[in-house]
N, C-alpha and C positions, 0 to 999 in steps of 0.2 A: 698544396701538400695535404694529404690525408693521413690521419693517425688513428690507430685503434689497438686495443690490447687483444691478443689471441684468446685470452680467457680472463675472467674476473675472479673466479673462485676455482680451486683445484684441490685434489686430494694429496697434495704435497706442499711442503713449506717453502722450498727453494727451487728455482728454475734457472738454467744457464745454457749457453752454447747452442743457440738455435741455428737451424738450417732451413732453407726454403727452396722449393722447386715448383715449376709449372708443368702440370700433366694435361693430357687431353680432357680430363675430367675436372680440371681446376687446380688452384693452388694447394700445396701441402706444406706444412711446417712441422718440424720435429725439434726436440731439445732433450736435455737430460734433467730429471727432476726427482727430488726426494727430500729427506730430512735436511741434508746439507751435502755439498760436494764431497765425494769420497766416502760417504756413508753406504753401508751395504744395501740399503733399500733404494738407492738411486737407479732408476730405470730410464729407458728411452720412451718418450711420450710423443704423441702425434695428434695433429688437428688438421682437418680438411675444410676448405672454404667452398660452400655451396650456396647459391642464391644470395650472395652478399653476406653470409653469416659463417662464422667459424664454428665447427663442431666442438663438442665438449672434449677435453683432453682424454686420450685413451692410451694405455701402455701397449707398446708393440715389441719390446725386447727387454730382457733382464739379464742379470749375471748369475742366475742360480746354477751352481755347479753340482750340488747334491742336496739331500735333505738337511744337511748340517752346515753347508758352506755356500755362501752367497757373496759375490763380488759386485762392486759398483760399476755402472756403465758411464761412459764418457763420450763427448764430442761426436754426435751424429753428423753425417754428411749425406744429403740427398742429391741424386743426379738423375734427371729424366733423359734416358737414351732416346735420341731422335728416332721415332718409329719403333721403339722397343720398350723394355720394361723400365720401371722406376727402381733405381738402386738405392739402398740404404746401407751406408758404411757406418760403423761405430766401434768403440773400443770397450773392452772389459778387462778389469784387473784391479789390484789393490791400490795402485798409484800410477801416474803417468810414466814413471820410469820402469814399471813392471807390467804394463797392460799389453794386450794382444789385439789384433785386428779381427773384426767380424763383419759379415755382410748378409743382407737379405734382399729379396726381389719381390716386386709387385707388378702384376699385369693388369690391374684395374685401378690405377691411380692412387694406391695406398689404402684401399679398403681391406684387402687381404694380403698376406705376406707368406713367402716361402719359409721353410725352416731355416734357422740361423746356420751360417757356414763360417767356420773358423778359417782365417786366411793363413797361408803358409808362414812358417817361422821366419821372423825378420821382415815380414810384409805387414804394414799397418793400414794400407789404403790411404785415401786423402785424409789428412790428419785433422783438419778443421774446415778447410775451404774446398769448394766444389772442384772436380776435375774438369779438364777440357778435352774434347775429342778432336784429334787431328783428322785431316782429310783422308788418311789411309785407314781410319777406323781405330787407331791406337788411342787408348784413354791415358792422357797424361795426368797423373795423380800427384799433386803437391804434398809432400809428406815430410816428416821429421821424427827424430828419436831423442828421448831424454834419458836413456839408460846410462850413457857415459858422457854426460854433458849435452848441451843443446846443439844438435846437428841437423841441418836441412838436407834432404835428398829427394830424388824423384823416383816414382814407381810407375811401371808401364804394364798395361794389359791390353792385348789385341783381341780378346774374346770375352770381354765384359766380366772379368774376374775369375775365369776358369784357370788361367795360367798367368804367371807374373814374372817380371824381372825388376831388379832394384838397381838404381844408379849409385854412384859413389857419393860420399859427403861433399857438400858444396861450400862448407865454411870450416875454417880452422878455429878450434875452440879457444885458442889463445887470442884470436882477433875479435871474434863475435860469438856470443851465445845466442843463436837464432833458431826459431821454430815457426811452424804454422804459415807457410808461404801461400800466396795467392798469385794467380796467373793472369797476365794481360798480354794480348796479341797486338802487334803494331803493324801499320800499313807497309812498312819496309820488309815485312816478313820476320822481324825479330820477335822473340818472346821474352817477356820480362817477368821475373819472380820478385815479389815484394814480401818481406818477412818481418815478423815481430822479433824484437831483440831486447837484450838487457843492457845495451850500450847507449840507450837514450835516443836512438834514431831508428826509423824503418830502414832496413838494409835491402840490397837488390843484387840480383845476378841477371845476366842476359844470355840468350842463346840465338844463334843464327842458323841452326840445323834442325829445327823442329823439336827442340828440347832434349836432344841427345847429349850435347855437351854444353857447358856453361862457363861464363866468365868468372873471374875471382869476385867474391862477395865484397861489396863496398857500401858505405853508409849513404843515404840520401839526405836531402835537406829537411825531410819530414820528421818531426819528433815522434817518439814512441815511449809511453810510460809502462813498458812491459805488458802490453795488452794486445789482444787479437785485432786483426784488420780483415777486410775483404774487398775485392774489386771485381769489376765486370766491364766488358766492352759494350759501348752503346751502338745503336744501329748505324751511326755515321762513322764508326771506327774509333772514336775517342775512348780513352780509358777513364773510368770513374772509380774512385777509391773512398771507402768509408773507414774512418779511423778516429782516434782520440788525439786532437791537436793539443797535447799537453806534455809536460816533462815528467810529471809524477802522479797524475790522477786520471781516473777513467771518466772524466767530464772536463770539457765538452765533448760531444760526439759530432764529427764534421764530415762533410761530403765535398770532395774536390774533383776536378776534371783536368785532363791533359790531352794534347794532341800527340805527344811523343813520349810520355812517361818520364820526362825530365823536367819540363816546365809546367807547374801546376797552378790552377786558378780556383779560388774559393767559390763554392756553389751554394751550399746550404749548411745551416747548423740545426741538427736534430734535437739536441739537448744541450743546455748550458748552465743549469742550476747545479748545486752541489748534489752529489750522489754517484752511483756507479751505473754508467750506461756504456755497455761494452759488448765485445764479441759479435760484431755485426756480420750478417750474411746478406748478400745482394745478388739479384738476378735482373736481367732485362726481359720483361714480359713480351709476349707476342703482340700485345696491343701497343707496344712502344713505350709503355710506362716502366718505371724502375720500382722494384719491390725490395724493401729492406726490412729485415727483422733484427732485433738486438735484445740483450738482457737489460731489463729495467729493475735496478736495485736488487738483483738476485731473487726477486719474488715473482715477476711476470715477464712475458715476452711481448714486445711491442712491434706492430707492423706499420710501416710507413710506405706510402705510395707517392712517388715523385713523377711528374710529367715533364720531360725535358723541354717541351714546348713552352712551359710556364716561364722558363729562364731565357728563352731565345732573345727576348727583347728587353731584358733587364741588364743593366751594366754589371759585369762581374769584376771584382777586384783584380787588379793586375798581379797581385801577389797572394800571400797566405795570411792567416790570422797571426797576430803576434804571439809568441810563445808565452 
C-alpha cells in the first residue's frame, strides 16, 4: 500500500470531498477548499499527477455570482469519458438544501476547462460519487436531494450532459434518510446502489433493468456513521467499497470486497487512529491498481494506492471488523 498527501501546504485552511479520475494524461484529483465548509470563499481545487508528483493545488471553479455576491462550492465529481472529455460536476449554493448543479469539460486531462454550465432545474448531476456509463452510452448519475429531507434518485444523460432526465425518489423519508449513492455492477447483470444514511447502516437498492427501476431501499449489514462512501468494480468483477466501519465516528476508514454485493470480506484498514478520515473516492486504474483519495482531518487530501495482487495470497477475514 502506497500513501501520500496530494499537497502539504495550500492557500486554504480546510479541504474536503475529493474526487479522482484517470485521464490519458494521468491522474487528476479535485476537492473543495476554503476557510471552512459552507464559507463563501470555498472553491473547487484541482491537482494533476505528472512524473510521480502532484501539481500544486489550483482553483478551477468558484461560486461568484456578482461583484457583491459569492456562494460556496461543494462536492466535485470527476468522470473521464472513455475516448472523450474529462467531466467535472460540482454544486454551488448557500447550503446542500439550496444548492444547484454545475458542470465543466476538459479535453486535455484537466489542464484547461470550458466555461461553467448550470444544469437544468432539479438536476444536480452525480452528487458525490462518480457516474457509470452503460453499454448504450447513457451515463447513470447517482444523485440525491436534501431540499425536503434526504432522498436518493438517479439522473440520466445520453449526450454527456446536454440533456437530462431524472428518476423518482428511491427511498421513503419515513423509513430512511439517505443520500450520496455509489454504483456497483454485478456479474448477473444487476446494479446495486449503496447509500449513506442517518439510520446507522449503509442502505441499498437493486436494479435488474440497467438502472431504470429499482427495488425498495433496505439496510445492509454495514454500519454507517452518517458519512460518505464510495465503491468500484475490480477487473475481476468483484465489488470494492471504502467506508467508515463505525457507528458514530469517521474513523476507522476501511476497505472491503464482495463477489455478490451481499457477503463482504475485510481487505484493508486505511486509517484507524482518532480523527476524521472520510468521504472516500475510489477508481480502478488502467494498470490494475486501486486509487483512493479521502479527507484527512479536514485539512488535507490523502492518496492511497492498493494493488489487488498484494492481497491474493493473504488470508482475508471471513467476516467484517467488529462494530
